[in-house]
C-alpha positions in Angstrom: 40.4 19.6 -71.1 41.3 17.3 -68.8 38.6 16.9 -66.0 39.8 16.9 -62.1 37.5 14.7 -59.9 37.1 16.3 -56.4 36.6 13.6 -53.4 35.6 14.5 -50.5 37.8 14.3 -47.2 36.6 12.2 -44.5 36.3 15.6 -42.2 34.3 17.4 -44.6 31.8 13.8 -44.5 32.1 14.5 -40.6 30.8 18.2 -40.9 28.1 17.0 -43.4 26.1 13.8 -41.3 25.1 16.8 -38.6 23.6 18.8 -41.1 22.0 16.0 -42.8 20.3 14.4 -39.4 19.4 18.3 -38.6 17.4 18.7 -41.5 15.8 14.7 -41.4 14.5 15.9 -38.0 13.0 19.2 -39.2 11.5 17.3 -42.2 9.8 14.6 -39.9 11.4 12.0 -42.1 13.3 9.9 -39.4 11.0 7.4 -36.7 10.3 8.5 -33.4 12.5 7.5 -30.9 11.2 5.5 -27.5 12.7 4.7 -24.0 11.8 1.8 -22.6 12.5 2.7 -19.4 10.4 6.0 -19.5 6.6 5.3 -17.8 3.9 6.7 -20.3 1.0 7.9 -18.1 -2.2 6.2 -18.4 -4.3 7.9 -21.6 -7.1 9.8 -20.4 -9.7 11.6 -23.4 -9.7 14.8 -23.4 -13.2 14.7 -22.3 -12.6 12.3 -19.5 -12.9 13.1 -16.0 -10.8 11.7 -13.2 -12.3 10.6 -9.8 -10.4 9.5 -7.0 -12.4 7.2 -4.6 -11.2 6.3 -1.0 -12.9 2.9 0.3 -12.6 0.8 3.5 -14.1 -2.2 4.4 -13.1 -5.1 7.3 -13.6 -8.4 8.1 -13.7 -10.3 11.9 -12.4 -13.5 12.2 -11.5 -15.4 15.7 -8.1 -15.6 16.2 -6.7 -19.3 16.8 -3.5 -18.3 17.7 -2.0 -16.9 21.5 1.6 -15.6 22.0 2.6 -15.1 25.2 5.9 -14.4 27.5 6.5 -16.7 30.5 9.9 -17.1 32.6 11.6 -17.2 36.1 12.9 -14.3 38.5 14.9 -15.4 41.4 17.2 -13.4 44.2 20.2 -14.6 45.8 22.9 -13.5 47.6 25.7 -13.9 44.9 25.3 -14.4 41.6 26.1 -17.9 40.9 23.4 -18.9 43.3 21.0 -16.8 41.5 21.8 -18.4 38.3 21.5 -21.9 39.5 18.4 -21.2 41.2 17.1 -19.8 38.0 18.1 -23.0 36.0 16.4 -25.4 38.7 13.4 -23.6 38.4 12.9 -22.7 34.6 13.5 -26.6 33.8 10.3 -27.0 35.6 9.2 -24.5 33.2 10.1 -25.6 29.9 9.1 -29.1 31.3 5.4 -28.1 31.9 5.4 -26.3 28.2 6.5 -29.6 26.7 4.1 -31.6 28.7 1.2 -29.2 27.2 1.9 -30.6 24.1 3.8 -27.3 22.6 6.5 -28.0 19.9 9.9 -27.1 20.2 9.6 -24.5 17.2 6.9 -22.8 19.0 9.3 -22.0 22.2 11.8 -19.6 22.1 14.3 -17.9 24.5 14.0 -14.0 24.8 16.3 -13.0 27.1 18.5 -14.3 30.2 19.8 -11.3 32.5 21.7 -11.2 35.7 21.7 -7.7 37.4 23.1 -7.1 40.9 20.8 -5.2 43.5 22.2 -2.5 45.4 21.5 -0.9 48.7 21.8 2.8 48.3 22.6 5.2 51.4 22.7 9.1 51.3 26.3 10.1 51.3 27.5 6.8 50.2 28.8 4.6 47.5 26.1 2.0 46.7 26.4 -1.3 48.3 25.4 -4.7 46.3 23.3 -6.4 48.6 22.4 -9.6 45.9 21.7 -10.5 42.6 18.8 -11.2 40.4 18.5 -13.5 37.5 15.7 -14.2 35.2 15.2 -16.2 32.1 12.2 -15.6 29.8 10.8 -17.5 26.7 8.3 -16.9 24.3 5.5 -19.5 23.3 3.2 -19.9 20.9 -0.1 -21.7 21.8 -1.7 -23.1 18.5 -5.0 -24.5 20.5 -6.2 -21.5 22.5 -9.0 -24.0 24.4 -6.2 -25.0 26.0 -4.6 -21.5 27.1 -6.1 -21.5 30.7 -4.8 -24.8 31.6 -1.3 -24.3 30.3 -1.2 -20.6 32.0 -2.1 -22.5 35.6 0.4 -25.5 34.9 3.4 -22.6 34.3 2.4 -20.9 37.7 2.1 -23.9 39.5 5.7 -25.1 38.4 7.3 -22.0 39.5 6.7 -19.6 36.6 6.6 -16.1 38.5 6.7 -13.9 35.2 3.8 -13.9 32.7 3.0 -11.3 29.8 0.3 -11.6 27.1 -1.5 -13.2 25.9 -1.5 -11.1 22.2 -4.0 -13.0 19.6 -2.9 -14.1 15.7 -5.1 -15.7 13.0 -3.4 -18.6 11.1 -2.1 -17.3 7.6 -4.6 -19.0 5.2 -7.1 -17.6 7.0 -6.1 -14.3 7.3 -5.5 -14.0 3.7 -8.8 -15.2 3.4 -10.0 -12.8 5.6 -8.1 -9.9 3.4 -9.7 -11.1 0.1 -13.2 -10.7 1.5 -12.4 -7.5 2.9 -10.9 -6.5 -0.3 -14.1 -7.7 -2.4 -16.0 -5.6 0.1 -13.8 -2.3 -0.4 -13.6 -2.5 -4.4 -17.8 -2.8 -4.3 -18.2 -0.1 -1.9 -15.5 2.0 -4.1 -17.3 1.3 -7.2 -20.8 2.1 -5.9 -19.7 5.5 -4.8 -17.7 6.1 -8.1 -21.3 5.5 -9.9 -23.4 7.9 -7.3 -20.7 10.3 -8.7 -20.7 9.2 -12.3 -25.3 9.4 -11.7 -25.1 12.9 -10.1 -22.9 14.7 -12.9 -24.9 12.9 -15.6 -21.6 10.8 -16.7 -21.4 7.2 -16.8 -17.7 5.1 -15.2 -15.6 4.3 -17.9 -13.0 2.2 -16.4 -10.6 2.2 -13.3 -7.2 3.5 -13.9 -5.6 2.7 -10.6 -5.7 0.8 -7.3 -3.8 1.4 -4.1 -3.9 -1.0 -1.3 -3.4 -0.5 2.4 -4.3 -2.7 4.9 -4.0 -3.1 9.1 -4.3 -5.8 11.6 -6.4 -5.1 15.0 -6.0 -7.5 17.2 -8.1 -7.5 20.0 -7.5 -6.4 23.8 -6.4 -9.3 25.8 -8.4 -10.3 28.6 -7.4 -12.8 31.3 -8.6 -13.4 34.8 -6.8 -15.2 37.5 -9.8 -17.0 39.5 -8.3 -18.4 43.0 -8.1 -21.9 43.4 -10.0 -22.0 46.7 -12.7 -20.5 45.4 -14.2 -22.8 43.3 -12.6 -26.4 42.8 -11.1 -27.0 39.5 -11.1 -23.3 38.5 -8.8 -22.2 35.5 -7.7 -18.7 34.4 -10.1 -17.9 31.9 -9.3 -15.7 28.5 -11.4 -14.3 26.3 -10.0 -14.5 22.7 -12.6 -12.0 21.0 -12.4 -11.2 17.3 -9.7 -9.9 15.1 -10.2 -7.2 12.9 -8.8 -7.0 9.0 -9.2 -3.7 7.7 -8.4 -3.2 4.0 -8.1 0.8 2.6 -8.1 1.1 -1.2 -7.7 4.3 -3.0 -9.3 3.9 -6.8 -8.9 6.2 -9.5 -12.0 6.1 -11.7 -12.3 7.7 -15.4 -15.8 9.2 -15.8 -17.4 10.4 -19.3 -20.3 11.5 -21.3 
C-alpha cells in the first residue's frame, strides 16, 4: 500500500497562524505586552484616599537692582534740526550715564522717533508746524544707593524724560528667596494634610504629586523730587521697599488607615 504524505501549502499556514494566536490569547499563554510611551497612573490601594491640598508661602527680599528709562525730547521747525538738537543733548545724557559707573551692557536704546507736529484748523487740511525728535534708553542701576544722584545727574545734563524706576532682585538672591518660600509652602501643606488625616482617623501615607506655581510682586516705586533751592545738596529720594516672592503649591497626599 502506498502511503501518500500531505504537505501544507504556505497559504494554509497563513490561515492557521491567526487561529493559533487567538487560542494563545484566550488561554493567557502569551506574556503581557507593555507600551513604554503610555503613562501609568500612580498606584493607590483600594482603601486609600487622595487629598489635594493648596498652600501658599511668601519670602520678602530688599531689591538690589533698579531699571528705568530716560531720554531727550526736542522740537524744531524742520526735521534735520530736531534730530541734530536731540543728538547733541542725548550725547550729554549718555556721557552722564557712563560717568555714573553704569556698564555698557546695562544701557540699551529702546526707541528713536521723529514725528511731525500738526496744526489743525476747521475745514482745512492739517498743516505741519515742526518736528519732534526723541531718543530713549533703558538703564540698569546695580547700586540702588546711587539711584537718586544718577537721576539728578541725568536731569542736570538735559534729560527731560524719565520713567521708572522698577525694582528687581539679583538672580542668586531671588532663587534663595523662592527656595525659602517653597520650604514654607511644603511645611504648610504637610501640616494641613496631617490635620485632615487626624480628623478623619487616618494617617498620611505619602505624597503622590506636587505642582508648583510662583509669582513675583515688585513694590510700587516711590520717587520724590526735591527742589534744589529748598535744601543745599538735596537729591531725588527713592525708596526701594521690599519685593515679595510667592510660591503656590498643589500637593496630592495619599491617606490611609
